[in-house]
N, C-alpha and C positions, 0 to 999 in steps of 0.2 A: 682305514689304513691298517697295514700289518707291520709288525715289528720283528726283526730277526734277532733272536736271543741265542744263548749258548745251546748247543745240542739241536740247533735248527728248529726250535719250537716256533710256531707261527702264532703270534698274539694279535688278535683283532682289537682295534680301538676306534671309538667314534669321536669325530670332531664336531663340537656343538657350540652354537652361539657365535657372535661376531663382535663382541666387546673387546676392549683393550687389556683388561686384567686377566691374568692366567688363572685357571682353576683345574683341579683334578678331582674326578668323581670315582669312588671305589665301591663296588657293589658287594652284596652279601654272598654267602655260599648258596648254591643252588639258584642263584640269580643270574643276571646278565646286565650289560651296560645300558640296554634299552629301558631298564627300570627307572632311569633318571630323565627320561624324555620330557615329562611334564615339568619337573624342576628346572631342567636346562632351558626350556622354552620361556620360563618366567625370569631367568637370569641372562638371557641371550643378549640383551642390549649392553650389559655391563661386563660380561665375561666371555672369554674364549675358553671353552671347556674341553677336556680330553677325558674319555671314559673307556677304560679297557675292559675286555672280557677276561676273567681269570682263565688259566688253562683248564680244559675240560668243561668249560662253560661257554654259552653263547656260540660265537663263531671261531673261537680260538682252538688250537690243537691241544692235545692232552698234556698233562704234566710231564716234565722231564723226570726220568727215573733217578732214584738214589739222592735226591735233594729235598730237604724239608719243604713242604708246601708253603709254609709261611715265609720262608726265606726266598723262594721263587717269586712269590707275590710281591714281596717288598722290593726285590730287584727290578721287577717289571714296573712297579709304581715309580721307583726312583729314576728309572730310565725315561719316564714321561714327565717327570716333575720339572717345572720351569721356575726360575728365580722369582721370588715374591708371590708365590701362589696361595690362593685359597684352596684348601683340601677338605673335601667332604667325604666321609667314609661311613658306611652302614654295616653294622654287625661284624662279620669277619673283616670286611673292608675297613672298618673303623679301627680294628686292632693293627692292621697294616699301616693305616694312616698315622697312628700314634708312634709306632716303631720307626717309620720313615722320618717323621718329624724329629725324633730324637737323634737319628743318625745323620740327618741333613737339616739341622735347625736353622741355618741361615737362609734356606730356600723357602721355608714354609712361613707365610705371613699371617695366616689365620687358619684355625683348625675347627671343623665341625664334626663331632663324633656322635653318631646316631646309634645308641645302644651297642657299644663295643663289647664283644663277647670274650673279653679277657677274664675268664672265670677265676683265674688265680688271684685276681684282685679281691675276690670275695672269700678267700681262704680264712678259716676260723669262724665262719658263720654256719648256721644250720642250712641255709640256702646252698652253700657250697657243698656240704656233705651230701645232701639229698641230690643235688645236681650231678655230682661225680658218680654216685651210685647209678643214677639214670643213664649216664654216659657209658658206664661199663656194661649195663644191661643192653643198651642199644648196640654196642659192639658185638655182643654175643648173638643178638637177634640177627644182625647183619650177616653173620657167618652162615645162617641157615635160610634166611628169608629177606633178601635185600628190599623187596617191595614193601614188606611189613615195616621194616626199619625206616624206610622213606616216609611211609604213611604216618608213623608215630612222630617222626621228626617234624613233619609238616604240621601235624596237629599242635605241637608245642610251640613252633616258631613261625609257621607260615601264615599267610594272610588270606588264603582261600581254602575251601573245602577240597579234600582229595579228589572227590568224584567230579569236581569241576574241571580237572585237568584231563587232557586227551591221553589216550593210551601211550602215545609216543612220549609225551611229557612225563608221565609217570615212570616209564622205563628209564628215561634219562636221569630223573631224580634218584631212582634206585641205584643207578650206576654211580652217581655222584656221592653216594653215602660213604664210599671208601675215603673220600676226601674229608667229609664231616668227621668221621671217626679218626682219620689219620692226622688231624690237627690237634689231637688231645694233648700231646706233650707241649705244644706251643701255647695253647689256650688255657689248659687246666693246670699245667706245671710251670709255665713261663720259662721254657728252656732257652729263650733268647734274652732273658734278663731285662725285660722292659721295666720290671718292678724293683730292680736292684736299688739298694739304699743310695739316696742322693741323686738318682738318675732323673726321675720325673721332675724334680725340683729345678733342673737346669733349663726346662722348656718354658720360655717366658712369653711366647706369642699368645694372643687371645685364644682360648679353647672354650668352645660352647658345646655342652652335652645336650642331647635330646633323647627323651624316652617317652614311650606311651604310658599313660596312666594305668592301663590294663595289662601291661606286659609282665613277664615272669619276675618275681621278686628279687631274683639274683642280680638283675640289672641295676636296681636301686643300690644294692650293696657295692657293686662295681663302680658306679658313678661316684658314690660317696667317698670311697677309698681314693680313687684317682683324683677327684676334684680337691680333696684335702691336701694333696701333695703338689698339685700344679699351681704355680704362682698367680696365674691369671685365668681362672676357670669359673664358669657359671653353668647353670642347668636350666633347661626348659622342659616342663612336663606337659605333654599334649593330651587333653581330655579325650576320653572315649577312643583312644588309640592303643593298638598293640605293637608288637615288634616290627611289623611292616609299615611303619609310619611314612616311609618314603613313598609308598603307593597310596595309602589311605588318606594322608594329610600333607600333600606336597607343599601347600602354601605355608604351613607351619615351618617346614624345613627352609623354604626360601626366606622367610622373615628372619629366622635365626642366622642363616648364612649372611644376610645383609647386615645384621647387627654385628656379627663377628668381624666382617670386613670393615665396617665403619670404625669399630674399636681399634683395629689395626692401623687404619689410616690416621686416626687421631693420635695414636702413639708416635707415628712417624712425624707428625706435625709439631709435636711438643718439643 
């Protein structure tokens, strides 16, 4: 299906599963909604899931001009969110999921955050300082060589070797690097105040974090900070997994999602 948004942007989304419970699946940067196919197939009996492609990704039209990427993505997700939903977000999608849950707390029943790249949550650590330097270096490289910037970004956060992608896919990823760099204010500086004092503490639904044991160390810092402030949070570490755990270990994501949903159900029954 497509969704008409402001400025006539066309947003593609997939309807997955035939269960009764609503769920929303939010993918990472340089990804697409199809990355959730295996996970959705394992949850299809229980959930009716909607998975959008972010603008400039998958089958969606490009980003609207002059509006922060993160705000556009949050508006898209909120437009698809149904009352009492399980929300699963990965990487950039997980930061959108968290912001959306804070802005629409009554609609989100349970939240699964897979390595949210809200880097500002790691501020004050060596991982943050080193990561921010890397982000600034990547931005400079992008100005001269988008393909090299995409290759370096994929090496750090991707799940497959660069040479395994087709020339068409490599070109698209190079084009999408402007989005990766353009989210800096949102993810590294928290311009949307997700981390404002007292704000995370208001989110009482079950929140399950997932991270790969072999992922970048900054993710551990992010999880620790966020989980320490959320009233009902837990973390699962997936052995032998990196950042792309959605693709490499889909069953682990399914197990955690069902655990989060059960916890939410039990809260309602108390």
